Structure formats: C-alpha cells, structure tokens
C-alpha positions in Angstrom: 100.5 85.9 -170.4 96.8 85.6 -171.8 95.6 83.7 -168.8 97.4 85.9 -166.4 95.9 89.3 -168.3 92.6 87.4 -167.7 92.9 86.4 -164.1 93.8 90.4 -163.3 90.6 91.2 -165.2 88.5 89.1 -163.5 90.0 90.0 -160.0 89.6 93.8 -161.0 86.0 93.2 -161.5 85.3 91.7 -158.3 87.5 94.2 -156.4 85.4 97.2 -158.4 82.2 95.3 -157.0 83.6 95.6 -153.6 84.5 98.8 -153.8 81.2 99.9 -155.1 79.5 98.2 -152.1 81.8 100.4 -149.3 79.8 103.6 -151.1 77.1 104.3 -148.3 74.4 104.5 -150.8 74.7 101.0 -152.0 75.5 98.9 -148.7 72.1 98.0 -148.4 71.6 96.3 -151.7 72.9 93.0 -151.1 70.3 92.2 -148.4 67.4 93.2 -150.7 65.5 91.1 -152.6 66.0 93.3 -156.0 69.6 92.6 -155.7 68.8 88.7 -155.1 66.6 88.6 -157.9 68.7 90.4 -160.6 71.6 88.3 -159.6 69.2 85.3 -160.2 68.3 86.2 -163.6 71.8 87.3 -164.9 72.9 84.0 -163.5 70.2 82.4 -165.6 71.0 84.2 -168.5 74.6 83.4 -168.2 73.5 79.5 -168.0 71.3 79.6 -171.1 74.1 81.5 -173.2 76.5 78.8 -172.2 74.2 76.5 -173.8 73.7 78.4 -176.6 77.4 78.3 -177.1 77.6 74.5 -177.1 74.7 74.4 -179.7 76.5 77.0 -181.9 80.0 75.1 -181.7 81.1 73.1 -184.9 83.5 71.0 -183.0 80.7 69.7 -180.5 78.2 69.1 -183.0 80.5 68.0 -185.7 81.8 65.1 -183.5 79.0 64.1 -181.3 78.1 61.0 -182.9 81.7 59.2 -182.8 83.3 60.9 -180.0 80.3 62.3 -177.8 80.5 58.8 -175.4 84.1 58.8 -174.8 84.0 62.6 -173.9 81.0 62.4 -171.6 83.0 58.7 -169.9 85.9 61.5 -169.3 83.8 64.4 -168.1 81.9 62.3 -166.0 85.4 60.2 -164.4 87.2 63.4 -163.7 84.1 64.9 -161.5 83.5 61.4 -160.0 87.8 61.2 -159.1 87.7 64.6 -157.9 84.9 64.1 -155.7 86.5 60.8 -154.3 89.8 62.6 -153.4 88.1 65.6 -151.9 85.8 64.0 -149.6 88.8 62.2 -148.3 90.8 64.8 -148.0 88.0 66.9 -146.4 87.1 64.0 -144.2 90.9 63.5 -142.6 91.1 67.4 -142.3 87.5 67.5 -140.6 88.4 64.9 -138.0 91.7 66.7 -136.9 92.1 69.6 -135.8 95.3 72.1 -137.0 97.6 70.5 -134.2 96.8 66.9 -135.2 94.5 66.1 -132.3 90.8 65.2 -133.1 88.6 67.5 -133.2 84.8 67.1 -131.7 83.0 68.8 -134.5 83.3 70.7 -137.7 85.6 73.5 -138.2 83.1 76.1 -139.9 85.9 78.2 -140.9 87.6 75.3 -143.2 87.1 74.6 -146.5 85.8 71.3 -146.0 83.2 72.4 -143.6 82.0 75.5 -144.6 78.9 76.5 -146.4 75.7 77.7 -145.6 75.2 75.5 -142.1 73.1 78.6 -140.7 70.4 78.3 -142.9 70.4 74.6 -144.0 71.9 71.3 -142.7 75.0 70.0 -143.7 73.4 66.9 -144.8 70.5 68.1 -147.2 66.5 68.3 -146.6 64.9 65.4 -144.3 63.6 63.1 -145.9 60.5 61.7 -143.9 56.7 61.9 -144.6 55.3 64.5 -147.2 57.1 67.2 -145.7 60.4 65.2 -146.9 59.0 64.9 -150.5 58.3 68.4 -150.6 62.0 69.4 -149.4 63.7 66.8 -151.7 61.4 69.0 -154.3 62.8 71.8 -153.3 66.3 70.7 -153.0 66.1 69.6 -156.7 64.7 72.5 -157.6 67.7 74.8 -158.5 69.7 71.9 -160.2 66.7 71.2 -162.8 66.2 74.3 -163.5 69.5 75.0 -164.6 69.5 72.0 -166.6 66.5 72.8 -168.2 67.8 76.6 -168.9 71.1 74.7 -170.1 69.1 72.6 -172.7 66.9 75.4 -173.7 70.4 77.3 -174.6 71.6 74.3 -176.6 68.8 73.8 -178.5 68.3 77.4 -179.5 71.7 77.6 -180.7 71.3 74.2 -182.5 68.0 74.9 -184.3 67.6 78.9 -184.5 68.8 80.2 -187.7 69.1 83.5 -186.6 72.8 85.0 -186.4 74.4 81.7 -187.7 77.6 82.9 -186.9 77.1 84.3 -183.5 78.5 81.7 -180.5 77.6 84.0 -177.6 81.1 84.1 -176.6 81.1 87.8 -175.9 77.5 87.8 -174.0 79.1 85.1 -171.7 82.1 87.7 -171.2 79.9 90.7 -170.2 77.5 88.8 -168.3 80.5 87.2 -166.3 81.8 90.6 -165.1 78.5 92.0 -164.1 78.1 89.0 -162.0 81.5 89.5 -160.6 80.9 92.8 -160.0 77.6 91.9 -158.2 79.4 89.3 -156.1 82.0 92.0 -155.2 79.0 94.2 -153.7 77.5 91.3 -152.0 81.4 90.5 -150.2 81.6 93.9 -149.2 78.8 93.8 -146.9 79.3 90.2 -145.8 81.9 91.1 -142.9 84.3 88.1 -144.1 88.0 89.2 -143.3 90.5 88.8 -146.5 93.4 87.9 -144.1 91.8 84.9 -142.5 91.0 83.2 -145.8 94.2 84.0 -147.5 96.2 82.4 -144.7 94.3 79.7 -144.4 96.1 76.6 -144.4 93.6 74.8 -146.7 93.4 77.3 -149.4 95.3 74.9 -151.7 93.8 71.7 -150.6 91.1 71.9 -153.0 93.4 72.5 -156.6 95.6 69.5 -155.5 92.6 67.5 -154.6 91.1 68.4 -157.9 94.0 67.7 -159.8 94.7 64.4 -158.4 91.0 63.4 -158.8 90.5 64.5 -162.5 94.0 62.5 -163.7 93.2 59.8 -161.3 89.6 59.4 -163.1 90.8 59.7 -166.4 93.4 57.5 -166.1 91.1 54.7 -165.1 88.3 55.5 -167.7 91.2 55.7 -170.5 92.7 52.7 -169.6 89.2 50.9 -169.8 88.8 52.8 -173.0 92.4 50.7 -174.3 93.9 54.8 -174.6 97.6 55.3 -173.5 98.2 56.2 -169.9 99.8 59.4 -171.2 97.3 60.4 -173.3 94.5 59.6 -170.7 96.2 61.8 -168.3 96.8 64.6 -170.8 92.9 64.7 -171.7 92.0 64.7 -167.9 94.2 67.8 -166.9 92.5 70.3 -168.8 90.2 71.0 -165.7 87.1 72.3 -167.6 89.5 74.8 -169.6 88.2 73.3 -172.9 89.9 76.0 -175.7 93.5 75.8 -174.0 93.1 71.8 -173.6 91.7 71.2 -177.0 94.4 73.0 -179.0 97.3 71.9 -177.4 96.2 68.2 -177.7 95.1 69.0 -181.3 98.8 70.3 -181.9 100.3 67.1 -180.0 98.1 64.1 -181.4 96.0 65.7 -184.0 92.1 66.8 -184.4 90.8 63.3 -182.9 92.5 63.7 -179.2 92.0 67.3 -179.8 88.0 67.3 -180.3 87.7 64.7 -177.4 89.6 67.1 -174.9 87.7 69.9 -176.2 84.4 68.1 -175.5 84.9 66.5 -172.5 85.9 69.7 -170.9 83.4 71.5 -171.9 80.5 68.6 -170.9 82.6 69.1 -167.3 82.0 72.4 -167.4 78.2 71.7 -168.3 78.1 69.1 -165.9 79.4 71.4 -162.7 76.4 74.2 -163.3 74.3 71.4 -162.7 76.1 69.5 -159.8 77.1 72.8 -158.0 73.8 73.4 -156.1 73.3 69.7 -155.2 76.9 69.2 -153.8 76.7 72.5 -151.7 73.7 70.9 -149.5 76.1 67.9 -148.9 78.2 67.2 -145.9 81.2 68.9 -147.6 79.5 72.0 -149.7 82.9 72.9 -151.0 83.1 70.0 -153.5 81.3 72.1 -155.5 84.4 74.0 -156.0 86.3 71.2 -157.4 83.8 69.9 -159.4 84.5 73.4 -161.3 87.8 72.6 -161.7 89.5 75.7 -163.4 85.9 77.2 -164.1 85.7 78.0 -160.3 87.6 81.5 -161.0 85.1 82.4 -164.0 82.0 80.9 -165.2 80.9 78.6 -162.3 81.9 81.3 -159.9 78.7 83.1 -159.5 76.9 79.6 -158.9 79.0 78.6 -156.6 78.9 82.0 -154.3 75.1 81.5 -154.8 75.1 78.3 -153.1 78.0 78.0 -150.4 77.9 81.8 -149.9 80.6 84.8 -150.1 83.1 83.1 -147.9 83.7 80.6 -150.8 84.7 83.2 -153.4 88.1 83.5 -152.5 88.8 79.5 -152.4 86.9 79.3 -155.8 89.3 82.1 -157.0 92.5 80.3 -155.8 91.4 77.1 -156.5 90.5 78.0 -160.5 93.5 79.8 -160.7 96.2 77.3 -159.5 94.4 75.1 -161.7 94.4 77.2 -164.7 98.0 78.0 -164.6 98.8 74.4 -164.2 97.0 73.6 -167.7 99.5 74.1 -170.2 102.0 72.5 -168.1 100.5 69.4 -167.5 98.8 68.5 -170.2 101.7 68.3 -172.6 103.7 66.8 -169.7 101.3 64.0 -169.4 101.0 62.9 -173.0 104.8 62.5 -173.3 104.6 59.9 -170.9 105.5 56.4 -171.9 106.7 57.7 -176.0 
C-alpha cells in the first residue's frame, strides 16, 4: 500500500507541473535558459544529497570492508545483465516492423530507437582528430561531473560532524518533487501525445528486459561467489530499491544477506546516476531507463528526462512502477527456490 501511495504522489507532482505549464504565463518557461539552469542545479543538489545519504548510512559504512566487494559485484552484474538483455530486445524489435517484416530504419517513436536524435548522433560523438578528442571530453563531461558531485556528497556525509543524525532523506524527497513538477512543466510544452505512448507495444518491454537481465546477472555472479541460486536471484530482484529488499532479506536470511541487498541496490542506484548520460548517447538511448531499475520512476527520472528527452518520462515511470511492484513478490519467491 505504501508503494502505491508513493507512486500516486509522484504522478500527482508530475501532473501538477503539467497543469502549471498549461497556464499562458508559464508556456515559455521550458525553452528559457533560466529554466534549464534551475533544473540542472536542482539535479546536482539531488545527486550531492544522495551521496551524502550514502556517507551517513551506517549499514554502508559499517559493512563496507567485509561486504562491499560482494555488493559491488552484484550491482555491476545486475546492470550488465540488464544492458545485455535490453540490447538484444531493442535490436530485435528495431530490425522488424510491427507486422514482423524487416524495417528499413529505426522507429524513432519506439523505446528502442528514441532519444534526442535530432540534436546528436545515435552512436555518440565522433572520434577522429582533435575535434574528436574535444567531443569525447564533452561526451564525458556530465558523467564525470555527476561522479564528482556524488563523491563530494559521500565525503561530506562521512567526514563532516555537523548534524550527525541527518541523512538527507527528507531533502531528497523534497528536491525530487520539485524536479517532477519542473519535468511536468516541460512535458506540457513538448507536444507529446500521452495516448501515443501509453498504447505503445514496447511500453513494458523495458521492465521485462530489466527484470530478466538483472536476475540473470545476479545469478551468474552469485554462483561464481558460491551462493545458493535462490539467494543470488533474490539479491538481484531488488532492482535498485535498497530499503525494501534489504528489509525483506534481513528477515528471511539475517543481517549479513540483508546488508548485501541494501548495499548492492544502493550502489546500483549510484552507478545509474553516472551511467545514464553515457547510455543516452548510445545506439539505444533507452538503455538508460533499464539501468535505473525501479528508481527510474523517482530518483533517476530527472536525469533520464534530461538526457533522453521528455518522451522518455512515460516509459521510465511505467518501467520503474512495474519493477517496484514486483520487488516484494520476487525477492521472497526467488529466495525460497531450492530450500
């Protein structure tokens, strides 16, 4: 019930921004420089606060020496599995028309070929000559900036003695709602038709591919680490929702596995913040949505919208919503396999 309420609140914030953008006085906002700067700086504050929260989380700091590598391996494996499965699905759908015939080009209205293709090439920046080096520096600017902001937030949370009981959770929530309102304002002036997206056959392709890829990636690394298959798949089924998956597995298996679940999903969310700007410039920009997992409907949504365009919001919300609803079902279900 709490997750349903959370989803409805997020959607309400988005809808409020959309309605605000329909007011005549606000219609010119999305295209203004001030609007873009405000959105970018708010996003930077959100990422910094996320890092601060990680640095202040006792489960992370206390278990980092013993459980950190296992958690990092699961975070990387679930993202890698997601990218592999979604790439195969997007490539298959891109090469065939809706009637099963082979298409001559990318369907720009689909999840597997959509992005800001009107402003940048689908394959990323050129890599030739001095201009190519400059392009690659610009290409990496956003991910490196976000990584630096995330690291600064972590160090601030870990080292600074001020407000020892503050972890930034309320600040994150407040900033997130502000960003969702801002995104809603931008959507209102984008000309996107909601029915066109909601009825799109690929709307649930991303959560399915993310689900399968995450579980396969987690199962692979779990077996390599000597884990039971059911435990490995349960760990991979958090899809970035660290608080719930950590609580469930702590109750099922104890604090050790619970800490791995918490850490691995928190690390997945942090890694997604850095990877989204890179993936949005690839052949399949909506890989960025899969990387965010369940967080694509909340924490990583502003970054997805910024890098993949307004059209990505509906796909991200749907993917994150489906995955979030699956977490409390799949984690205990997979855990009991083979017991």
